[in-house]
BAVO-350937 format. One line per field, with one value per residue (C-alpha): x, y, z; residue number from 1. Coordinates in pm, whole numbers, plus 50000, padded with zeros to 5 digits. Last residue first. Example, Ala and Ser with C-alpha at 12.3 -4.5 7.8 and 13.67 -1.06 7.14 Angstrom:
2
x = [51367/51230];
y = [49894/49550];
z = [50714/50780];
i = [2/1];
***
This chain:
338
x = [40721/40813/41168/40960/40655/40862/41144/40803/40633/41008/41058/40619/40693/41020/40891/40568/40780/41008/40745/40571/40785/40906/40979/40710/40846/40660/40575/40425/40708/40938/41185/41547/41680/41454/41565/42012/41873/41676/41990/42179/41884/41823/42142/42033/41720/41883/41627/41679/41319/41435/41810/41608/41375/41655/41815/41499/41402/41780/41752/41416/41532/41752/42110/42183/42526/42475/42761/42898/43193/43192/43473/43275/42938/42931/42710/42341/42101/42435/42482/42638/42870/43178/43371/43126/42849/43068/43218/42868/42782/43054/42967/42597/42763/42946/42707/42823/42483/42275/42384/42204/42129/41822/41964/41618/41740/42072/41797/41612/41919/42051/41745/41755/42111/42081/42357/42562/42759/42614/42245/41952/42300/42146/42092/42107/41867/41801/41479/41366/41606/41741/41739/41952/42331/42456/42667/43017/43159/43307/43175/42785/42524/42190/42215/42118/41798/41670/41662/41262/41077/41254/40997/40711/40440/40238/40127/40316/40609/40637/40558/40863/41086/41012/41082/41022/41402/41518/41363/41231/41258/41009/40756/40401/40140/39795/39758/39493/39569/39916/40127/40457/40779/40792/40840/41000/40883/40744/40549/40433/40301/39966/39809/40028/39967/39580/39544/39760/39472/39185/39362/39363/39054/38936/39124/39039/38632/38697/38676/38824/39031/39384/39291/39165/39394/39694/39549/39471/39846/39981/39763/39878/40252/40170/40009/40302/40548/40429/40339/40083/39959/39655/39698/39543/39220/39392/39511/39916/39975/39637/39640/39524/39224/39111/39193/39077/39159/38938/39103/39153/39235/38930/38821/39140/38924/38732/39081/39080/38822/38828/39196/39080/38814/39040/39359/39550/39906/40027/39764/39708/40115/40069/39741/39926/40218/40008/39837/40087/40235/39899/39996/39838/39984/40000/40091/39731/39737/40126/40058/40269/40413/40301/39943/39700/39391/39065/39095/39118/39427/39493/39913/39918/39657/39468/39877/39981/39664/39715/40123/39979/39775/39488/39550/39551/39297/39058/39086/39040/38728/38631/38701/38521/38222/38239/38283/38004/37744/37846/37812/37450/37370/37470/37284/36976/36965/37009/36687/36506/36616/36818];
y = [39560/39942/39901/39605/39807/40084/39863/39696/40084/40144/39815/39851/40192/40186/39881/40094/40388/40178/39992/40285/40411/40745/40953/41188/41286/41159/41425/41267/40979/41069/40792/40891/41033/40787/40479/40633/40677/40309/40090/40096/40054/39733/39609/39711/39548/39191/38969/38749/38900/39210/39219/39117/39383/39674/39494/39525/39833/39983/39809/39947/40291/40278/40502/40684/40737/40430/40123/40115/39880/39531/39549/39207/39234/39656/39768/39909/40087/40261/40158/40420/40526/40479/40279/40118/40103/39885/39679/39612/39498/39258/39151/39055/38937/38694/38559/38462/38732/38476/38233/37836/37933/38000/38188/38339/38694/38675/38656/38974/39164/39067/39144/39501/39542/39530/39408/39479/39391/39037/39103/38872/38573/38209/37894/37569/37302/37446/37394/37502/37803/37963/38303/38615/38469/38579/38836/38771/38645/38339/38082/38199/38161/38136/37739/37760/37899/37552/37439/37578/37329/37087/37329/37164/37378/37484/37783/37991/37784/37910/38238/38234/38077/38404/38287/38537/38698/38382/38406/38167/38064/37874/38097/37904/37787/37763/38000/38183/38129/38243/38143/38355/38363/37930/37719/37398/36987/36982/37319/37443/37858/37730/37444/37551/37907/37875/37677/37939/38187/37975/37936/38300/38377/38117/38283/38619/38500/38354/38682/38702/39018/38854/38476/38585/38889/38640/38391/38735/38872/38556/38566/38892/38826/38479/38639/38913/38690/38459/38688/38654/38656/38687/39115/39231/39305/39563/39588/39501/39146/38971/38758/38418/38219/37835/37493/37561/37970/38252/38592/38833/39172/39352/39185/39405/39687/39485/39365/39752/39805/39507/39622/39999/39861/39664/39903/39662/39850/39558/39459/39760/39720/39395/39498/39794/39600/39354/39543/39768/39439/39367/39633/39956/40072/40475/40679/40853/41004/40918/41171/40948/40627/40286/40318/40214/40106/40272/40320/40676/40596/40658/40693/41060/41147/40815/40650/40970/40997/40611/40651/40965/40747/40926/41000/41374/41342/41220/41478/41730/41643/41548/41913/42057/41899/41977/42339/42342/42167/42414/42688/42554/42532/42913/43018/42830/43032/43324/43303/43154/43489/43516];
z = [19157/19140/18893/18683/18631/18526/18326/18171/18090/17919/17733/17551/17454/17286/17113/17036/16892/16679/16547/16459/16217/16350/16068/16071/16411/16751/16939/17274/17353/17119/17252/17085/17422/17658/17480/17503/17889/18008/17847/18151/18327/18230/18361/18665/18654/18611/18602/18250/18092/18232/18087/17742/17753/17802/17489/17280/17405/17326/16938/16885/16944/16667/16654/16357/16145/15877/15827/16201/16197/16241/15947/15825/15827/15828/16077/16100/16370/16565/16952/17162/17411/17144/17346/17676/17403/17157/17424/17573/17209/17160/17443/17375/17014/17180/17370/17769/17845/17763/18004/17990/17605/17490/17151/17155/17244/17035/16724/16820/16911/16555/16322/16575/16510/16106/15906/15652/15351/15295/15335/15429/15525/15495/15655/15494/15402/15006/15044/15450/15394/15720/15771/15985/15973/16286/16398/16574/16225/16084/16335/16183/16447/16327/16267/16666/16598/16415/16763/16797/16680/16967/17219/17112/17082/17396/17315/17610/17534/17184/17290/17499/17284/17003/16617/16329/16424/16294/16005/15814/15411/15145/15141/15210/14944/14918/14655/14793/15091/15085/15430/15516/15703/15714/16014/15925/15983/15637/15632/15977/15829/15684/15926/16278/16163/16074/16450/16653/16504/16567/16938/16979/16838/17121/17417/17350/17300/17631/17822/18198/18196/18270/18124/17799/17795/17769/17470/17300/17339/17260/16930/16850/16872/16678/16390/16411/16407/16143/15896/15680/15324/15078/15055/14720/14905/15126/15529/15544/15716/15691/15999/15982/16114/16177/15996/15631/15639/15748/15737/15989/15901/15915/16182/16393/16492/16700/16831/16882/17076/17345/17458/17520/17719/17899/17938/18155/18109/18009/17782/17630/17496/17391/17175/17009/16942/16728/16592/16460/16333/16148/15921/15797/15554/15485/15159/15186/15569/15673/15942/16186/16018/15990/16054/16298/16230/16208/15787/15871/16065/16440/16402/16537/16771/16836/16902/17116/17347/17409/17466/17679/17917/18032/18436/18376/18120/18350/18625/18348/18262/18604/18746/18466/18464/18842/18721/18490/18704/18994/18712/18652/18985/19048/18742/18821/19203/19038/18824/19085/19299/19566];
i = [338/337/336/335/334/333/332/331/330/329/328/327/326/325/324/323/322/321/320/319/318/317/316/315/314/313/312/311/310/309/308/307/306/305/304/303/302/301/300/299/298/297/296/295/294/293/292/291/290/289/288/287/286/285/284/283/282/281/280/279/278/277/276/275/274/273/272/271/270/269/268/267/266/265/264/263/262/261/260/259/258/257/256/255/254/253/252/251/250/249/248/247/246/245/244/243/242/241/240/239/238/237/236/235/234/233/232/231/230/229/228/227/226/225/224/223/222/221/220/219/218/217/216/215/214/213/212/211/210/209/208/207/206/205/204/203/202/201/200/199/198/197/196/195/194/193/192/191/190/189/188/187/186/185/184/183/182/181/180/179/178/177/176/175/174/173/172/171/170/169/168/167/166/165/164/163/162/161/160/159/158/157/156/155/154/153/152/151/150/149/148/147/146/145/144/143/142/141/140/139/138/137/136/135/134/133/132/131/130/129/128/127/126/125/124/123/122/121/120/119/118/117/116/115/114/113/112/111/110/109/108/107/106/105/104/103/102/101/100/99/98/97/96/95/94/93/92/91/90/89/88/87/86/85/84/83/82/81/80/79/78/77/76/75/74/73/72/71/70/69/68/67/66/65/64/63/62/61/60/59/58/57/56/55/54/53/52/51/50/49/48/47/46/45/44/43/42/41/40/39/38/37/36/35/34/33/32/31/30/29/28/27/26/25/24/23/22/21/20/19/18/17/16/15/14/13/12/11/10/9/8/7/6/5/4/3/2/1];
***
């Protein structure tokens, strides 16, 4: 064998090995992560609300919180670190800590309670899971900012404007999370306000509470959004969540029609749209997992997979719907394998 042939042979082996490593690594890559990077990662480095939104894209704290939750769930330590670094432009210092702009942009001076809560929760758990104290400290700083800005006169508020030093007059019941309040060690009695969402005249919940008028209110008198309804249902904290009137209504509707639509008329209880929402099925699936009902959770797997475009989301697929579905399905797989 000549020296040239030897070099060519060695080079071929190196190339083959590199190709093998690349293919092997690619095969182990999370398809959800691939989709996020390919379809939702915007020019700003943040996650945009719709795939390929280009100049019309919005970059929301909601998306960052959901993605951090997914990366934590799947143990993606390095990707989690990278996303926390990308989050930095949205973090704003306030006198008592930090808050997260609900939308990227110089004109945004408000946060969104549930988005900050979700981000703080993911950071807090990542601090322990990844043994990174900086995550724990950042979570604590956001929690402190929330309690100083979004908790006013004994009531939580939807948002806080740090330029005006003013909080919103209302709080949406869907902005609460009993699980995360417990995680943070926040007073559980603060969650009792959620009980005011119950409407004795309807199977559906009232969506918000006006802290100034001191009364619950319907977000829309004509129709309800089922994402909000299921989120509120999750927080009712009854000893037997399955006995909630809305839960029974949902089960009956699904048995009769084989689907749950995205919106319904508040009074007639008939569908007001002809589409389903992946997030509704994802939330129902997650609630069953949280309640330890894995078989019941599997009931929602088929309709969720039927709507979830895992590898090729349409231009109308909002990141909230995409990522919540991914989280629900990942949690189901982990629950079935545990």
